[in-house]
C-alpha positions in Angstrom: 138.7 249.5 77.5 136.9 246.9 75.7 139.7 244.3 76.0 139.6 244.6 79.8 136.0 243.9 79.9 136.3 240.6 78.1 139.0 239.4 80.4 136.9 240.2 83.4 134.0 238.3 81.9 136.2 235.3 81.1 137.6 235.1 84.7 134.2 235.4 86.1 133.0 232.4 84.1 135.8 230.2 85.3 135.2 231.1 89.0 131.5 230.4 88.7 132.0 226.8 87.5 134.3 226.0 90.4 132.1 227.7 92.9 129.0 225.9 91.6 130.7 222.5 91.9 131.9 223.2 95.5 128.6 224.5 96.5 126.8 221.5 95.1 128.9 219.0 97.1 128.5 221.0 100.3 124.7 221.2 99.7 124.5 217.4 99.3 126.5 216.8 102.4 124.3 219.2 104.4 121.2 217.5 103.1 122.5 214.0 104.0 123.4 215.2 107.4 119.9 216.7 108.0 118.3 213.5 106.7 120.3 211.4 109.1 119.4 213.6 112.1 115.7 213.7 111.2 115.4 210.0 110.5 117.3 209.1 113.7 114.9 211.2 115.7 112.0 209.5 114.1 113.3 205.9 114.5 114.6 206.2 118.0 111.5 205.7 120.4 111.0 207.7 123.5 111.0 206.1 126.9 108.1 203.8 127.8 105.6 205.5 130.2 102.5 204.5 132.1 100.4 207.6 131.8 97.4 206.7 134.0 98.1 208.1 137.5 94.7 207.5 139.1 91.5 205.6 138.5 87.9 206.9 138.7 85.8 205.5 141.5 83.4 202.5 140.9 79.9 202.0 142.3 78.9 198.7 143.8 76.6 196.7 141.6 77.2 198.9 138.5 79.2 198.3 135.3 82.7 199.8 135.4 85.1 200.3 132.5 88.3 202.4 132.2 91.2 202.2 129.8 94.8 202.5 131.1 97.0 204.7 129.0 100.6 204.2 128.0 103.1 206.1 125.9 106.5 205.8 124.3 108.3 202.5 124.0 107.4 200.1 121.3 103.8 199.1 120.9 101.9 196.8 121.1 101.8 196.9 124.8 101.1 194.1 127.4 99.2 194.9 130.6 99.3 192.9 133.8 98.4 193.2 137.5 101.9 192.6 138.9 101.0 192.7 142.6 97.8 192.9 144.6 94.5 192.1 143.1 91.4 193.7 141.5 88.0 193.6 143.2 86.0 190.4 142.7 84.1 190.6 139.4 86.8 192.9 137.8 89.4 192.0 135.2 92.2 193.6 133.2 92.5 193.0 129.4 96.2 192.3 128.7 96.2 193.7 125.2 93.9 196.8 125.5 94.6 197.8 129.1 90.8 197.9 129.8 89.7 197.3 133.4 86.0 196.3 133.5 83.4 194.4 135.5 80.8 194.6 138.2 81.5 194.1 141.9 79.3 194.2 145.0 82.2 194.2 147.5 82.7 197.8 148.6 86.0 199.1 149.7 89.4 200.4 148.5 91.7 198.1 146.5 95.4 198.7 145.9 97.4 196.9 143.2 100.5 197.4 141.0 100.0 197.6 137.2 102.8 196.5 134.9 103.2 197.9 131.3 105.5 196.1 129.0 106.7 197.2 125.5 107.5 194.8 122.6 110.8 196.2 121.4 113.6 193.6 121.3 116.2 192.7 122.5 115.6 195.2 125.4 112.0 195.0 126.3 111.0 198.0 128.4 108.9 197.5 131.5 107.3 200.2 133.8 105.2 199.7 136.9 102.8 201.9 138.9 100.7 201.6 142.0 97.1 202.4 141.6 94.0 202.4 143.8 90.4 201.7 143.0 87.6 202.7 145.4 84.2 200.9 145.2 81.6 203.0 146.8 78.1 202.0 147.8 75.3 202.9 145.4 73.5 206.1 146.1 70.4 205.8 148.2 67.3 206.1 146.1 64.0 206.7 147.8 61.3 204.8 145.9 57.6 205.5 146.1 57.1 202.2 147.9 58.8 200.8 151.1 62.6 200.5 151.1 64.1 197.6 149.2 65.4 194.7 151.3 66.5 191.1 150.6 64.3 189.0 152.8 66.3 185.7 152.5 68.6 185.5 155.5 69.7 181.8 155.4 69.7 179.1 152.8 68.8 175.5 153.5 71.7 173.1 153.3 72.4 171.1 150.2 73.5 167.5 149.8 76.2 166.3 147.3 74.6 164.7 144.3 71.0 165.8 145.1 69.0 168.3 143.1 69.0 171.7 144.8 66.9 174.8 144.2 66.0 177.8 146.3 64.2 181.1 145.4 65.5 184.3 146.9 62.9 186.7 148.3 62.8 190.5 148.5 60.5 193.0 150.1 59.8 196.6 149.2 61.1 198.4 146.1 59.5 198.4 142.7 59.7 195.4 140.4 61.0 194.0 138.2 64.2 193.2 140.2 67.7 192.5 138.9 69.8 190.0 140.9 73.6 189.5 140.8 75.9 187.4 142.8 79.6 187.8 143.6 82.0 185.3 145.1 82.3 181.5 144.6 79.1 179.4 144.6 79.3 175.7 145.5 80.6 173.6 142.7 77.7 172.5 140.6 75.3 175.4 141.6 74.5 178.6 139.7 72.5 181.7 140.2 70.0 183.1 137.6 67.7 185.9 138.6 66.3 185.1 142.0 67.0 181.3 141.7 70.0 179.3 143.0 69.9 175.8 141.6 71.9 172.8 140.4 73.4 169.6 141.7 76.3 170.3 144.2 79.4 168.2 143.6 81.5 169.0 146.6 80.8 169.3 150.4 81.9 172.4 152.3 80.9 175.8 153.6 80.5 178.7 151.1 79.9 182.4 151.6 79.0 184.8 148.7 77.3 188.1 148.1 73.8 188.6 146.7 72.6 192.0 145.5 69.2 193.1 144.1 68.3 196.3 142.3 64.7 197.4 141.6 63.3 199.4 138.7 63.8 202.7 140.4 67.5 202.0 141.1 67.2 201.2 144.8 69.6 198.4 145.8 70.3 196.0 148.7 73.0 193.5 149.3 73.6 190.6 151.7 76.2 188.0 152.5 74.7 184.5 152.5 76.1 181.2 153.8 75.4 177.9 152.2 76.5 174.5 153.5 76.8 171.4 151.3 77.0 168.1 153.1 78.0 164.6 152.0 75.1 163.1 153.9 71.7 164.4 155.1 72.0 166.6 158.2 70.6 165.0 161.4 67.8 167.1 162.7 65.0 166.5 165.3 62.7 165.9 162.3 64.6 163.2 160.5 66.2 161.3 163.4 64.3 158.3 164.7 63.9 157.8 168.4 66.6 155.7 170.0 65.6 152.1 171.0 67.1 148.9 172.3 66.9 146.2 169.6 68.2 143.3 171.7 65.1 141.2 172.7 66.2 137.7 173.9 69.7 137.4 175.5 71.2 133.9 175.4 71.1 131.8 178.6 74.1 131.5 180.9 75.7 128.9 183.1 77.1 129.1 186.5 80.9 129.3 186.4 81.2 129.7 182.6 82.3 133.0 180.9 79.3 134.9 179.5 79.4 137.7 177.0 76.6 139.7 175.3 76.8 143.0 173.3 73.5 144.9 173.4 72.3 146.6 170.2 70.4 149.9 169.6 68.9 151.8 166.7 67.9 155.4 166.0 69.1 158.5 167.7 72.6 159.8 167.1 75.5 157.5 168.2 77.5 157.0 170.3 75.2 155.5 172.8 75.4 155.3 176.6 73.9 152.2 178.4 72.5 151.9 181.9 70.3 149.6 184.1 66.9 151.3 184.5 65.3 148.7 186.8 66.3 145.4 188.4 69.8 143.9 188.4 72.2 141.7 186.4 73.1 138.2 187.5 75.8 138.1 190.2 79.2 138.1 188.5 78.1 140.0 185.4 78.7 143.7 184.7 77.5 146.2 182.1 79.9 148.4 180.1 78.1 151.8 179.7 80.0 152.8 176.6 79.9 149.6 174.5 76.7 148.0 175.9 78.6 144.8 176.6 77.5 142.5 179.4 80.2 140.1 180.5 81.6 138.1 183.4 81.1 134.7 185.1 77.7 134.0 186.6 77.8 132.9 190.2 74.3 131.9 190.9 71.7 129.8 189.1 68.5 131.8 188.7 66.2 133.7 186.2 67.1 137.3 186.3 64.9 140.1 184.9 66.1 143.7 184.4 65.4 146.8 182.3 68.0 148.2 180.0 68.0 151.9 179.0 70.1 153.7 176.4 70.9 157.4 175.7 72.2 158.8 172.4 74.7 161.7 172.0 72.0 164.2 172.1 70.8 163.0 175.6 67.6 161.5 174.2 66.6 158.5 176.4 64.4 155.6 175.3 61.7 154.0 177.3 63.8 151.0 178.1 63.7 147.3 177.2 62.9 144.5 179.6 65.3 141.6 179.3 65.7 138.3 181.1 68.8 136.0 181.5 68.4 132.4 182.7 71.5 131.3 184.6 71.5 127.5 184.7 73.5 125.1 186.9 73.9 122.0 184.8 76.0 120.2 187.5 73.4 120.2 190.2 72.6 116.7 191.7 69.3 114.8 191.4 66.4 116.4 193.2 65.1 113.1 194.8 66.7 112.7 198.2 69.5 115.2 197.2 71.8 112.4 196.0 74.1 113.2 193.0 73.9 111.4 189.7 75.8 108.2 189.3 78.5 109.7 187.1 79.5 112.0 189.9 81.2 109.0 191.5 84.1 109.3 189.1 84.8 112.9 189.8 87.0 112.5 193.0 89.4 110.1 191.2 89.6 112.3 188.1 89.9 115.5 190.1 92.6 114.1 192.3 94.7 113.1 189.4 94.3 116.4 187.6 94.9 118.5 190.7 98.0 116.4 191.3 99.4 117.5 188.0 98.6 121.1 188.7 100.4 120.9 192.0 103.4 119.3 190.3 103.9 122.4 188.2 102.9 124.8 190.9 100.1 126.5 189.0 97.0 125.9 191.2 95.5 128.1 193.8 92.2 128.5 195.6 90.3 126.5 198.2 90.9 122.9 199.2 89.0 120.2 197.4 86.8 118.4 199.9 87.4 115.1 198.2 91.1 114.7 197.8 92.2 117.7 199.9 94.2 119.2 197.0 94.1 122.9 196.2 92.7 124.6 193.1 89.0 124.9 193.6 86.7 127.7 194.6 83.1 127.9 195.9 80.9 129.6 193.3 77.5 129.2 195.0 75.1 126.8 196.5 72.4 124.5 195.3 68.7 124.4 196.3 69.5 122.3 199.4 72.2 124.6 200.6 75.3 122.5 199.6 78.4 124.3 198.2 79.0 124.2 194.5 82.8 123.9 193.7 84.6 124.9 190.5 88.0 123.3 189.9 90.8 124.6 187.8 90.6 121.6 185.4 87.1 122.6 184.5 85.0 120.1 186.5 82.1 121.2 188.7 80.5 119.2 191.5 78.3 119.6 194.5 79.8 119.1 198.0 77.7 116.4 199.6 79.6 116.7 202.9 79.8 120.3 204.0 76.6 122.3 204.5 76.9 126.0 203.7 
């Protein structure tokens, strides 16, 4: 009986050693498998998600701040407005995902937000459409009259000139807080109720101005500001239009005459006209250019009154002018006989007109001296005799034919 017991114990000892070894290997394999499963779960990130599904409303003229939320993927994240735009005065921080700012433009704004993870080589990206509503501030009834911006229009500015204007407000309770939104002209800035600086570029600008009083009442207004390269022409700074031509040059019968009238003041372009009297026969006035041109036909002193009108239909009082038309080829006054040098004209004229006839280029009336063609009657002298002008440039008085 005792012998059997010892054998049983010996067999049990051998089986225990084998079982222990097998169990140890199995346990280690199980632990390694569990470690792999757990660490894989911890290392493998979940899918990138943009968790923010809607944005709280903003209030016009008040500070706004909200943080977009993301999850999964591999931080750090990168945020961006992928499509659309935020309200003026708002911005999105690319690293923190914070949307913040102040805007006075009320309305609903739609845009697409992009969230980007940093895991490489496959960088995850998700996008989501969001809306932001900017509502008007609540109406606050102050103890005084209602708050209102009193400035309706700003005076124009000039490029390169100092500019400063003070905004005004009525009602409400001071002190007042001013803000502006939109683009001011380059070189100008707004601080409190002042807009000042030196504008650098001409153009038309529109921006928003909003004021808030101590009680929280607020008012806003769109304001236009024009910047010009030169001073604007107004009734106050435009001089009256006037004719500056005083003494026109003299003219001669049969010779081309040209004069351009001049004016000052007003706003060009000008328009010219004869207010009184008349121009010498053969001369005309160009209403647009103020030019007087032509060939005078009669020797005489002519007086007339010139008027001018500017582009704003302002008329001047007119300027009296006189033009002396001289006839240098008129004969001697005593007895009506021509000067001695006129005796050579028939010979010279005949030879010259003969050359013109040879080439077939003359036309006009017949010369009373040599009967050739190429002259014209341009007037008469004091004794009623015809004054001829020939193609070759000579002038003479007809001593034979009475006009």
